[in-house]
N, C-alpha and C positions, 0 to 999 in steps of 0.2 A: 359331533360327538365321537365319531369313529377315529378321526385324526389324532386327538389327544390320547386315546386309549392305545392306538397303534404305535404312536411315538413313545409312550410309556413302556410298552412291551418291548420295543426294539432297544430302548436304553437299558432296560433290565437285562435283556439277553446279552447285550454287549458287555455290561459290567460283570455278569456271571461268567461269561466266556473268558474273562481275564484272570479268574481265580485259578491258581495253580497249587497243586498239592506240595507241601514241603516234604523234603526227604528226611526221614527220621534217622537218627543215628542208631545203629543196631545196639542192643543191650550189651553186647560183648565188646563195644568200642572204647570203653573207659575203664581204667583199672581201679577207681575209687568210688565208693558209694557212701551216701549219708542216710542216716535213719533218725527220725524224730522219736525221742523216747516217750512222747505222749501219745503214741499210737499212729504215727504217720507212716506213709509208705516209704519204701526204700527208693532212693533216687541215685542212679548210677550215671553221673554225668561229669565227673571230675577227673582231671589228668594227673593230679598230684594230691598228696595228703594235705599239704599246706593250703591248696585251693579249697579243698573240701572243708577243712577246719575253719577257714576264714568265712566261708559262706554258711556253714551250719550254725555257728554261734552256740549260745548256751541252750541246753536242752536237746542236743543231738550228738550223735557219735559218727565217726568215720571208720569204715572198714574196707578191706580189699573186696573188690567185686567178685562174687562167685561165678559170674558170667564171662569175665574178661578172658579172652584167648588171644595170644599173640599170633600174628600171621605166620604160617610155616615158612621157613627160609627156602628160597628158591635154590634148588640143586643145579649146579652147572651142567649144561647140556654138553655131552661129549661130542667131539667132532665126528662127522660121518666119514666112514671109511669107504673108499672106493673098492669095488670088487675088480679083480683082475679080468681083463677082457679075454 
């Protein structure tokens, strides 16, 4: 009786050990949101208005995401000047 229970426990531990958390896209990662007019939540996961409109269909609207922020541009690093010795 111990062997089947032990093997079941080891199998379950091995399967649960393989589960990895998915990395979620931050809410500021997509510029377009869809909202269901029947009381649904806002879903900000679209890269273009066309993509949002195609997936939203009848009964929803597409709006610009209030959370979307472009990454700040990287300023060029000035070269280091050598001090006179």
